[in-house]
KEMI-457080 format. One record per residue (C-alpha): y, z, x. Coordinates in steps of 0.001 Angstrom, whole numbers, padded with zeros to 6 digits, always signed. Example, Ala and Ser with C-alpha at 12.3 -4.5 7.8 and 13.67 -1.06 7.14 Angstrom:
2
-004500+007800+012300 -001060+007140+013670 
***
This chain:
155
+072912+114438-193616 +073369+113650-189909 +072627+109983-190624 +075373+109875-193276 +077916+111384-190859 +076851+108955-188142 +077241+105965-190488 +080641+107266-191595 +081818+107485-187982 +080506+103974-187238 +082302+102544-190301 +085541+104297-189365 +085316+103016-185784 +084668+099466-186993 +087635+099711-189362 +089974+100914-186589 +088811+098185-184208 +089395+095615-186945 +092933+096846-187501 +093732+096721-183793 +092397+093190-183371 +094173+091615-186330 +097642+090143-186068 +100187+092702-187094 +103508+090885-187049 +106644+091606-189003 +108028+089137-191496 +111382+088489-189858 +113791+085633-190457 +114142+083253-187528 +117861+084021-187302 +116962+087595-186324 +114459+086357-183727 +117057+083918-182411 +119524+086761-181772 +116900+088556-179681 +116082+085388-177740 +119748+084684-176990 +119923+087904-174973 +117980+086024-172309 +120478+084341-169995 +118281+081274-169545 +118070+080652-173318 +121798+081247-173651 +122401+078422-171134 +120512+075919-173300 +122033+073943-176128 +120996+074622-179706 +119047+071791-181267 +119822+070402-184706 +117573+069341-187570 +117935+065789-186227 +116735+066927-182778 +113737+068606-184367 +112884+065355-186147 +113601+063194-183074 +111635+065180-180491 +108903+066747-182619 +108731+064645-185790 +109220+067803-187871 +111425+068338-190912 +113233+071655-190851 +113028+071966-194653 +109219+072088-194515 +109281+075483-192753 +110669+078959-193365 +112813+078555-190285 +113079+076781-186950 +114781+077533-183653 +115146+074787-181068 +116980+075126-177773 +116974+072366-175166 +118391+071762-171747 +121705+069959-171646 +120616+067810-168714 +118029+065085-169332 +116599+065931-165895 +115639+069463-166973 +112673+070238-169204 +113586+073765-170322 +112941+073989-174020 +112300+076687-176614 +110870+076097-180073 +110033+078824-182576 +108869+077898-186057 +108122+080195-188950 +105469+078533-191086 +105288+078735-194849 +101496+078922-194614 +098699+078486-192100 +097995+074917-193235 +101008+073873-191137 +099361+074905-187858 +097697+071557-187257 +100944+069627-187800 +102787+071899-185384 +100025+071711-182807 +100074+067906-182895 +103874+067810-182698 +103987+070085-179641 +101144+068246-177894 +102934+064929-178466 +106197+066351-177133 +104463+067680-174020 +102731+064349-173356 +105985+062425-173792 +107768+064739-171369 +104946+064559-168818 +105008+060757-168935 +108787+060746-168512 +108619+062754-165293 +105360+061362-163947 +105578+060243-160340 +108974+061689-159448 +109662+064929-161321 +107344+067298-159468 +109185+070478-160494 +109524+069324-164091 +105858+068340-164279 +104844+071772-162943 +106952+073503-165612 +105449+071303-168321 +101955+072143-167088 +102777+075855-167369 +104232+075546-170882 +103267+078236-173379 +102253+077342-176916 +100761+079886-179279 +100549+081009-182872 +101287+084611-183770 +100981+085391-187455 +103242+082993-189346 +105056+081968-186172 +104572+079211-183616 +106083+079670-180157 +106552+076891-177615 +108393+077350-174354 +108928+075406-171160 +110826+077170-168409 +110478+078974-165131 +110942+082170-167147 +108699+081247-170077 +106713+084502-169730 +109947+086467-170263 +110693+084375-173344 +107203+084992-174654 +107543+088773-174178 +110909+088820-175945 +109522+086724-178784 +106482+088980-179207 +108589+092144-179138 +110888+090675-181802 +108064+090035-184288 +105835+093038-183757 +105867+095847-186300 
***
């Protein structure tokens, strides 16, 4: 009898640990996430990217995803950039990863040798997948953006 209780407790503990370690993110439209992100003054200062910008800088088609947010610096000498993509399914992760890596490499090459501050920001860029979402940010306040993004998608 004691063995049965012990096994029950072990199974319950394993179940609870499993729940805590799995991604538990809300299914929110990107427009709702965008409103949260725009509360950050630094994002608000950026210009909103278009579907053409998404294709030009990342090689991505907006129609292939459940939603995309792109904000870029107005000045070509600044590297601040925010990209949030809601994927239709996890098979799109590899495409997004390649697109972001290519964008980062292009930016690093552009500022190589003279853009020390820009290169440092690009080196500290944040790119991650959370549930159905991909987050990419380059900024001096990218950790703030990441926190706001995570709080907007958590249940």
